[in-house]
C-alpha positions in Angstrom: 18.3 -27.0 -12.6 21.3 -24.7 -12.2 19.1 -22.2 -10.3 17.6 -24.8 -8.0 21.0 -26.4 -7.2 22.7 -23.0 -6.5 23.1 -21.7 -3.0 20.9 -18.6 -2.3 23.9 -16.3 -2.0 25.1 -17.3 -5.4 21.9 -16.7 -7.3 22.6 -13.0 -7.8 26.0 -13.7 -9.4 24.8 -16.4 -11.8 25.5 -15.5 -15.4 23.1 -17.8 -17.3 22.7 -17.0 -21.0 18.9 -17.3 -21.1 17.4 -17.5 -24.6 14.2 -16.0 -23.3 14.8 -12.5 -22.1 11.9 -12.8 -19.5 13.9 -15.4 -17.5 16.4 -12.9 -16.1 13.5 -11.0 -14.5 11.9 -14.3 -13.3 15.2 -15.2 -11.6 15.3 -11.9 -9.9 11.7 -12.3 -8.6 12.5 -15.8 -7.5 15.4 -14.5 -5.4 13.4 -11.6 -4.1 10.5 -13.8 -3.0 12.5 -16.7 -1.6 15.8 -15.1 -0.5 15.3 -11.4 0.1 18.4 -11.3 2.2 20.5 -11.9 -0.9 19.3 -8.6 -2.6 21.5 -5.6 -2.8 20.1 -2.3 -1.6 19.3 -1.3 -5.2 17.6 -4.6 -5.8 15.6 -4.2 -2.6 14.4 -0.9 -3.9 13.5 -2.3 -7.3 11.6 -5.2 -5.6 9.7 -2.8 -3.2 8.7 -0.7 -6.2 7.5 -3.8 -8.1 5.5 -4.9 -5.0 3.9 -1.5 -4.5 2.8 -1.5 -8.2 1.2 -4.9 -7.7 -0.5 -4.0 -4.5 -1.9 -0.9 -6.0 -3.2 -2.5 -9.2 -7.0 -2.5 -9.0 -7.3 -5.7 -11.0 -5.0 -7.5 -8.5 -7.1 -6.2 -5.6 -10.3 -7.4 -7.3 -8.8 -10.8 -7.9 -7.7 -11.0 -4.3 -11.1 -10.0 -2.9 -12.8 -12.5 -5.2 -10.4 -15.3 -4.1 -10.7 -14.3 -0.5 -14.5 -14.6 -0.6 -14.2 -18.0 -2.3 -11.7 -19.2 0.3 -14.1 -18.1 3.1 -16.9 -19.9 1.4 -14.9 -23.1 0.8 -13.0 -23.1 4.1 -15.9 -22.3 6.4 -15.3 -21.6 10.1 -12.1 -23.7 10.2 -10.4 -21.4 7.7 -11.7 -18.2 9.3 -8.8 -17.5 11.7 -6.1 -18.0 9.1 -8.0 -15.9 6.5 -8.6 -13.2 9.1 -4.8 -13.0 9.7 -4.2 -12.9 5.9 -6.7 -10.1 5.5 -5.1 -8.2 8.4 -1.7 -8.5 6.8 -3.1 -7.3 3.4 -4.7 -4.4 5.1 -1.4 -3.4 6.6 0.4 -3.1 3.2 1.1 0.4 1.9 -1.4 1.7 -0.6 -0.9 4.7 -2.7 -3.4 7.5 -2.2 -6.3 7.2 -4.6 -6.1 3.5 -4.9 -7.9 2.7 -1.7 
């Protein structure tokens, strides 16, 4: 609750003694996804690197393509314009050479 009640600009300064070491990283990702303007330059760099690794992961791409096909099938013509925009956005993301 402390995280959800805190103002976005304060999240990076919270010093919560998490028992689970993974929660610190989860808080960082929460900030990066929801409040990217609160990240320092270093944190922005760390976040971009994380995103590039995710984008270039072949398993993630396969999962996206499978989910996209399912969404097209379920959504039909009504969903097509939105899904086309999503696909255009995904295609615009940087991909490391060799992972295309």
